[in-house]
C-alpha positions as CSV (number, residue, x, y, z in Angstrom):
1,X,92.6,84.9,93.9
2,X,95.6,84.2,96.1
3,X,98.8,83.5,94.3
4,X,101.6,81.9,96.3
5,X,104.9,83.7,96.2
6,X,107.8,82.0,94.6
7,X,110.5,80.9,97.1
8,X,114.1,81.3,96.1
9,X,117.6,81.5,97.5
10,X,118.9,84.9,98.8
11,X,121.8,84.9,96.3
12,X,119.5,84.5,93.3
13,X,117.9,87.9,94.1
14,X,121.2,89.6,95.0
15,X,121.2,89.1,98.8
16,X,124.1,87.6,100.7
17,X,123.2,84.6,102.9
18,X,126.2,85.6,105.0
19,X,124.7,89.1,105.3
20,X,121.3,87.7,106.5
21,X,123.1,85.6,109.1
22,X,124.8,88.7,110.4
23,X,121.4,90.5,110.4
24,X,120.0,87.6,112.5
25,X,122.9,87.9,114.9
26,X,122.0,91.6,115.4
27,X,118.3,90.8,115.8
28,X,118.7,88.0,118.4
29,X,119.9,90.3,121.1
30,X,118.6,91.2,124.6
31,X,116.4,94.0,123.2
32,X,113.9,91.8,121.6
33,X,112.2,88.4,121.3
34,X,111.9,87.6,117.6
35,X,108.7,86.0,116.4
36,X,108.7,86.1,112.6
37,X,110.7,87.4,109.6
38,X,110.0,87.5,105.8
39,X,112.2,89.1,103.2
40,X,110.9,89.6,99.7
41,X,113.0,90.9,96.8
42,X,112.1,91.1,93.1
43,X,108.6,89.6,93.9
44,X,110.2,86.4,95.5
45,X,110.6,85.3,99.1
46,X,114.3,85.0,99.7
47,X,114.2,84.4,103.4
48,X,111.6,83.5,106.0
49,X,111.5,82.0,109.5
50,X,109.6,81.9,112.8
51,X,110.7,81.4,116.3
52,X,108.7,78.6,117.9
53,X,106.1,78.6,119.3
54,X,105.3,81.4,116.8
55,X,104.5,80.1,113.4
56,X,103.8,81.3,109.8
57,X,100.0,80.7,110.0
58,X,99.5,81.9,113.5
59,X,97.7,85.1,114.2
60,X,99.8,87.8,115.7
61,X,98.7,91.1,117.2
62,X,99.5,94.0,114.8
63,X,99.2,96.8,117.4
64,X,99.3,100.1,115.4
65,X,100.3,98.4,112.2
66,X,96.5,98.1,112.1
67,X,96.4,101.8,111.1
68,X,97.8,101.0,107.7
69,X,94.9,98.6,107.0
70,X,92.6,101.4,108.0
71,X,94.4,103.9,105.7
72,X,94.0,101.3,102.9
73,X,90.2,101.2,103.4
74,X,90.1,105.0,103.1
75,X,92.2,104.9,99.9
76,X,89.8,102.4,98.3
77,X,86.8,104.6,99.3
78,X,88.5,107.5,97.5
79,X,89.2,105.4,94.5
80,X,85.5,104.5,94.4
81,X,84.5,108.2,94.6
82,X,82.9,107.9,98.0
83,X,84.9,110.8,99.4
84,X,88.0,112.9,98.8
85,X,91.0,113.9,100.8
86,X,89.7,117.4,101.3
87,X,86.2,116.5,102.5
88,X,85.5,118.2,105.8
89,X,84.5,116.0,108.7
90,X,81.5,118.2,109.2
91,X,80.3,117.5,105.7
92,X,80.4,113.7,106.5
93,X,78.7,114.1,109.8
94,X,76.6,117.3,109.5
95,X,74.4,116.2,112.4
96,X,77.3,116.9,114.8
97,X,78.2,120.4,113.4
98,X,77.7,123.1,116.0
99,X,76.1,126.4,115.1
100,X,79.3,128.3,115.3
101,X,82.4,126.0,114.6
102,X,85.8,127.5,114.9
103,X,88.0,128.0,111.9
104,X,90.2,125.2,113.2
105,X,87.3,122.8,113.4
106,X,86.2,123.8,109.9
107,X,89.6,122.7,108.5
108,X,89.5,119.2,110.0
109,X,89.5,117.1,106.9
110,X,90.1,113.5,105.8
111,X,93.6,114.4,104.7
112,X,94.5,115.9,108.0
113,X,93.0,113.0,109.9
114,X,95.0,110.5,107.8
115,X,98.3,112.2,108.3
116,X,97.8,112.9,112.1
117,X,97.7,116.6,111.6
118,X,94.4,117.3,113.3
119,X,95.5,120.2,115.4
120,X,94.8,118.2,118.5
121,X,97.2,117.9,121.5
122,X,95.1,115.4,123.4
123,X,92.8,112.5,122.7
124,X,89.1,113.3,122.7
125,X,86.9,111.4,125.1
126,X,85.8,107.9,123.9
127,X,82.8,107.9,126.2
128,X,79.3,108.6,125.1
129,X,79.0,110.0,121.6
130,X,82.7,109.8,120.9
131,X,82.3,110.7,117.2
132,X,80.7,114.0,118.2
133,X,83.4,114.5,120.8
134,X,86.1,114.0,118.1
135,X,84.7,116.4,115.6
136,X,83.9,119.1,118.2
137,X,87.1,119.0,120.2
138,X,88.7,122.3,120.9
139,X,91.8,122.3,118.7
140,X,95.1,123.8,119.7
141,X,96.5,124.3,116.2
142,X,95.2,124.8,112.7
143,X,94.8,121.3,111.2
144,X,97.6,120.6,108.7
145,X,100.3,122.4,110.7
146,X,101.4,120.0,113.5
147,X,101.9,116.3,114.1
148,X,100.1,114.5,116.9
149,X,100.0,110.7,117.0
150,X,96.3,109.9,117.4
151,X,94.8,106.5,117.6
152,X,91.3,107.9,118.1
153,X,91.7,109.6,114.7
154,X,92.3,106.1,113.1
155,X,89.3,104.7,114.8
156,X,87.2,107.7,113.7
157,X,88.2,106.9,110.1
158,X,86.5,103.6,110.6
159,X,83.3,105.4,111.4
160,X,83.7,107.3,108.1
161,X,83.8,104.0,106.2
162,X,80.8,102.8,108.1
163,X,78.9,106.0,107.3
164,X,79.7,106.0,103.6
165,X,79.5,102.2,102.8
166,X,77.1,100.8,105.4
167,X,79.7,98.2,106.1
168,X,82.3,97.8,108.8
169,X,85.9,98.3,107.8
170,X,86.5,94.6,108.0
171,X,83.6,93.9,105.7
172,X,84.7,96.6,103.3
173,X,88.3,95.3,103.2
174,X,87.1,91.7,102.9
175,X,85.2,92.6,99.7
176,X,87.4,95.3,98.2
177,X,91.0,94.4,99.1
178,X,91.7,91.1,100.8
179,X,90.8,88.8,97.8
180,X,93.0,90.8,95.5
181,X,96.1,90.9,97.7
182,X,95.8,87.3,98.8
183,X,94.7,87.6,102.4
184,X,92.3,85.0,103.7
185,X,89.8,87.1,105.6
186,X,88.8,84.2,107.7
187,X,92.4,84.1,109.1
188,X,92.5,87.9,109.8
189,X,90.6,89.3,112.7
190,X,90.2,92.6,114.5
191,X,88.9,93.7,117.8
192,X,85.8,95.5,119.0
193,X,86.5,97.8,121.9
194,X,84.6,97.3,125.1
195,X,82.4,100.2,124.4
196,X,81.3,98.6,121.1
197,X,83.1,100.6,118.5
198,X,85.1,99.1,115.7
199,X,88.7,99.4,116.7
200,X,91.0,100.0,113.7
201,X,93.8,101.7,115.6
202,X,95.6,98.8,117.1
203,X,93.6,95.6,117.5
204,X,94.0,93.7,114.2
205,X,95.6,90.3,114.3
206,X,97.2,88.9,111.1
207,X,100.2,86.8,109.9
208,X,103.6,88.0,109.0
209,X,102.8,87.4,105.4
210,X,99.5,89.2,105.6
211,X,101.3,92.3,106.5
212,X,103.9,91.8,103.7
213,X,101.0,91.4,101.2
214,X,99.4,94.6,102.4
215,X,102.5,96.7,101.9
216,X,103.2,95.0,98.5
217,X,100.0,96.7,97.4
218,X,101.7,100.0,98.0
219,X,105.0,99.0,96.5
220,X,103.1,98.0,93.3
221,X,101.4,101.3,93.0
222,X,98.0,100.3,94.3
223,X,97.6,97.4,91.8
224,X,96.8,93.8,92.9
225,X,95.1,90.9,91.2
226,X,95.0,92.8,88.0
227,X,92.9,95.6,89.6
228,X,93.8,99.2,90.4
229,X,92.6,99.2,94.1
230,X,94.2,102.5,95.1
231,X,94.9,105.5,92.8
232,X,98.5,106.1,92.0
233,X,98.1,109.6,93.6
234,X,96.9,108.2,96.9
235,X,99.8,105.7,97.0
236,X,102.3,108.5,96.3
237,X,100.9,110.6,99.1
238,X,100.4,107.7,101.6
239,X,104.0,106.6,101.2
240,X,105.7,110.0,101.3
241,X,106.2,112.7,103.9
242,X,102.9,114.5,104.6
243,X,103.6,115.7,108.1
244,X,106.8,116.7,109.8
245,X,106.9,114.6,113.0
246,X,110.3,115.8,114.3
247,X,108.4,116.9,117.5
248,X,107.3,113.3,118.2
249,X,108.4,112.2,121.7
250,X,111.5,110.1,122.1
251,X,114.9,110.1,120.4
252,X,114.5,107.2,118.0
253,X,115.7,108.3,114.5
254,X,113.1,106.4,112.6
255,X,110.3,108.1,114.6
256,X,111.2,111.6,113.3
257,X,111.5,111.1,109.5
258,X,108.0,112.1,108.6
259,X,104.5,110.6,108.5
260,X,102.4,109.8,105.4
261,X,98.9,108.4,105.5
262,X,98.7,106.0,108.4
263,X,102.3,104.9,107.9
264,X,105.8,106.1,108.8
265,X,108.8,107.3,106.8
266,X,112.2,105.7,107.6
267,X,115.7,106.9,108.2
268,X,116.8,105.0,105.1
269,X,116.0,107.3,102.2
270,X,112.7,106.5,100.4
271,X,111.8,103.6,102.7
272,X,108.4,103.6,104.4
273,X,106.7,101.3,106.9
274,X,103.5,100.1,108.5
275,X,104.5,100.1,112.2
276,X,103.0,98.6,115.4
277,X,104.3,98.8,118.9
278,X,106.9,96.2,119.9
279,X,108.3,95.9,116.4
280,X,105.4,94.8,114.2
281,X,106.9,96.1,110.9
282,X,106.2,95.7,107.2
283,X,108.8,97.9,105.5
284,X,109.1,98.8,101.8
285,X,112.5,99.7,100.5
286,X,111.8,100.9,97.0
287,X,115.4,101.4,95.7
288,X,116.1,97.7,96.7
289,X,112.8,96.4,95.4
290,X,112.4,94.8,98.7
291,X,109.9,94.3,101.6
292,X,110.8,93.2,105.1
293,X,108.0,92.0,107.3
294,X,108.7,91.4,111.0
295,X,106.8,90.3,114.1
296,X,108.6,90.5,117.5
297,X,108.3,91.6,121.1
298,X,110.9,94.3,121.3
299,X,111.7,96.5,124.3
300,X,113.6,98.8,121.9
301,X,112.2,98.3,118.4
302,X,114.4,101.1,117.0
303,X,117.3,98.6,117.3
304,X,115.5,96.3,114.8
305,X,115.2,99.1,112.3
306,X,118.8,100.1,112.8
307,X,119.9,96.4,112.3
308,X,118.1,96.5,108.9
309,X,119.9,99.6,107.8
310,X,123.3,98.5,109.2
311,X,123.3,94.8,108.4
312,X,120.6,93.8,105.9
313,X,120.9,96.7,103.4
314,X,124.6,96.3,102.9
315,X,124.0,92.6,102.1
316,X,121.8,93.6,99.1
317,X,123.5,93.9,95.8
318,X,122.3,95.1,92.4
319,X,123.2,91.9,90.6
320,X,122.6,88.2,91.2
321,X,125.2,86.7,93.5
322,X,127.1,83.4,93.2
323,X,125.3,80.7,95.2
324,X,126.9,80.2,98.7
325,X,125.9,76.7,99.6
326,X,127.6,76.7,103.0
327,X,126.1,79.9,104.2
328,X,122.7,79.0,102.8
329,X,122.8,75.7,104.6
330,X,123.6,77.5,107.9
331,X,120.9,80.0,107.3
332,X,118.3,77.4,106.4
333,X,119.2,75.3,109.4
334,X,119.1,78.2,111.8
335,X,115.7,79.4,110.8
336,X,114.2,76.0,110.8
337,X,115.3,75.5,114.3
338,X,114.7,79.0,115.6
339,X,112.8,79.3,118.9
340,X,112.4,81.8,121.7
341,X,114.3,81.1,124.9
342,X,113.5,78.0,126.9
343,X,111.8,78.3,130.3
344,X,113.6,78.0,133.6
345,X,113.9,74.5,135.0
346,X,113.5,74.6,138.8
347,X,110.6,72.3,139.9
348,X,111.8,71.4,143.4
349,X,111.5,73.2,146.7
350,X,111.2,71.9,150.3
351,X,108.2,74.2,150.6
352,X,106.5,72.7,147.6
353,X,103.6,71.1,149.5
354,X,102.8,74.4,151.2
355,X,101.7,75.9,147.9
356,X,98.9,73.5,147.4
357,X,95.3,74.2,148.4
358,X,92.5,76.7,147.9
359,X,92.9,80.4,148.6
360,X,90.5,83.2,148.9
361,X,91.4,86.8,148.0
362,X,91.4,89.2,151.0
363,X,93.1,92.2,149.2
364,X,93.7,93.2,145.6
365,X,92.6,91.4,142.5
366,X,93.8,88.4,140.4
367,X,93.4,87.0,136.9
368,X,95.6,85.2,134.3
369,X,94.3,86.8,131.1
370,X,96.6,88.3,128.6
371,X,98.5,91.5,129.3
372,X,96.5,94.6,128.5
373,X,93.2,92.9,128.7
374,X,93.0,91.8,132.3
375,X,90.9,93.4,135.0
376,X,89.0,95.6,132.6
377,X,86.0,97.0,134.4
378,X,83.9,97.5,131.3
379,X,84.3,94.0,129.9
380,X,81.7,91.6,131.3
381,X,83.4,88.8,133.2
382,X,86.9,90.4,133.0
383,X,86.8,92.4,136.2
384,X,89.2,90.7,138.5
385,X,87.7,92.3,141.6
386,X,85.1,89.6,141.6
387,X,87.6,86.7,142.0
388,X,86.3,84.3,144.6
389,X,88.9,81.6,145.0
390,X,92.3,80.4,143.6
391,X,93.3,76.8,143.7
392,X,96.9,75.6,143.4
393,X,97.9,72.0,142.8
394,X,101.6,71.0,142.1
395,X,101.7,67.4,140.8
396,X,103.7,65.5,138.1
397,X,106.0,68.3,137.1
398,X,103.1,70.7,136.5
399,X,101.2,73.4,138.4
400,X,97.4,73.5,138.0
401,X,95.8,76.8,138.7
402,X,92.0,77.2,138.9
403,X,90.4,80.5,139.6
404,X,86.8,81.4,140.0
405,X,85.3,84.8,139.5
406,X,81.8,85.7,140.6
407,X,80.6,86.5,137.1
408,X,82.5,83.9,135.1
409,X,82.9,80.1,134.9
410,X,85.9,78.6,136.5
411,X,89.1,79.0,134.5
412,X,92.0,76.5,134.5
413,X,95.6,76.9,133.5
414,X,98.3,74.2,133.5
415,X,101.9,75.5,134.0
416,X,104.7,73.1,132.9
417,X,107.5,72.7,135.4
418,X,109.5,70.2,133.3
419,X,111.5,72.8,131.3
420,X,108.7,73.2,128.6
421,X,105.6,75.3,128.2
422,X,102.1,73.9,128.5
423,X,99.5,74.9,125.9
424,X,96.2,76.2,127.2
425,X,93.0,77.7,125.8
426,X,91.2,80.3,127.9
427,X,87.5,81.1,127.7
428,X,88.2,84.8,127.1
429,X,85.8,87.2,125.3
430,X,88.9,88.2,123.2
431,X,88.8,85.5,120.5
432,X,92.3,86.3,119.3
433,X,93.9,86.0,122.8
434,X,92.6,82.6,123.9
435,X,95.8,80.6,123.2
436,X,98.3,80.6,126.0
437,X,101.6,78.9,126.9
438,X,102.5,78.6,130.5
439,X,105.4,77.5,132.7
440,X,106.4,77.8,136.3
441,X,109.5,77.4,138.4
442,X,110.8,78.0,141.9
443,X,112.8,81.2,142.1
444,X,113.4,80.7,145.8
445,X,112.3,78.0,148.3
446,X,109.2,80.1,149.2
447,X,108.6,81.8,145.8
448,X,107.0,80.3,142.7
449,X,107.2,82.2,139.4
450,X,104.4,81.9,136.9
451,X,105.1,82.8,133.2
452,X,102.5,83.2,130.5
453,X,102.9,83.8,126.8
454,X,100.1,84.6,124.4
455,X,101.4,84.1,120.8
456,X,98.4,85.8,119.2
457,X,98.5,88.8,121.4
458,X,102.3,89.4,121.4
459,X,102.2,89.7,125.2
460,X,103.6,87.9,128.2
461,X,103.2,88.1,132.0
462,X,105.3,87.1,134.9
463,X,103.8,86.7,138.4
464,X,105.5,85.7,141.7
465,X,103.6,83.6,144.2
466,X,105.2,83.8,147.7
467,X,104.2,82.0,150.9
468,X,102.8,84.1,153.8
469,X,101.9,83.1,157.3
470,X,98.4,82.2,156.4
471,X,98.3,82.1,152.7
472,X,100.0,83.4,149.6
473,X,101.0,86.8,148.1
474,X,100.7,87.2,144.3
475,X,102.7,90.1,142.8
476,X,103.3,91.3,139.3
477,X,105.5,94.1,138.1
478,X,103.6,96.4,135.8
479,X,105.3,98.4,133.1
480,X,102.8,101.3,133.4
481,X,101.8,103.7,130.7
482,X,104.4,105.7,128.7
483,X,105.8,108.4,130.9
484,X,104.8,106.7,134.1
485,X,106.9,104.7,136.5
486,X,106.4,100.9,136.6
487,X,104.3,99.7,139.5
488,X,103.4,96.5,141.2
489,X,100.0,94.7,141.4
490,X,99.6,92.7,144.6
491,X,96.9,90.2,145.6
492,X,96.8,88.8,149.2
493,X,95.1,85.5,149.5
494,X,94.2,83.5,152.7
495,X,94.1,79.8,152.8
496,X,90.5,78.6,152.8
């Protein structure tokens, strides 16, 4: 049922190509690494581009944009009469209701879960029977009165879908939504958490266009493929302020404009967005009849939103604009040749031969899996404590790294040292994080830097390998969790 969107020039839908170029100037700063951009206006794609090696058909981690997919599944279940917004969680899971629930717990409803107004001020434990833990958590506030961003709540909603439909969220969306909005379910994937629960808070991977198609469903009032998938009432509530989130941490303006149902309100009046960490955005701007879908790896994603309000919105006019052949040619050329920054080129060192050989870990841990998924104790084969040996071989403008863990087959990565990146495939249990680009260079005579980029996972890593008296020292600066200071992960290895 997929219908391809018509492609057109920006001016034909009232957007200045010069304005988009200025918008790109603002985006391509030191605060972000752009990956993908699509702009739709009046049902037509007016601008699109991807920064190589990222590409239009490549899966990209959504992070918390996943939550809007989850909220859509709940909306469909409401349309089908399977539940209502004011259903109490105890009515859905009566088996977990205590003999004497508190008034706060009694008021925990689907509505308050969707709008992150659960009354919680901490995440419930995800160990053991985490559904029971969620429902019976001691609440600090009456549900419906305060905002608390809560990924466990989104994952819990997935359990609601499973309970009511007998299907996973993915299966439910594959049947009820994806065919109508034009998403190929085979090309969209999501993650199962190590504990085995269906993770619909942040692990979905999709394309830039998938996310645009999802939000077009809301812009169109819940109608797609000639079917009313969501009720107009649900769409209105989901895309408007349901919870005051002015108390949300941080000082980003677009993080304090209100929260709907698994999506955020924007500083620009009337705009709303699906939002994932690092700048995974699909933004609907109703008064401009426009959707902007973005994938990036931003250190400060607020600057991306600010660039939209300050540069892109002023470029949008009410009427068709005269074609600007010169600006359009520049814009087209720029996007067709867009790429992320090239790797460093420094393949030579008088100490180069000293890096070759086989090394055995004597302290710390080591792996080369994607950021956020390495060294996880509860994932079979991912624990880096069991690493046995690491082998380094620098030949022909490349570095070959083999590492062997006790409970996994040997892994091999090739790092380009010729100013390019080498494509690798890892045998990782995370199917959407197996593709990897790698490069290496000498930062100093005795220090080799390894850089890894996972285009599907929106993550990268940078490790330093330094010579020691009897081996090598591998170090990696870690960002740390929000509110914590960055740290350093160190592995000491002795020449075998």
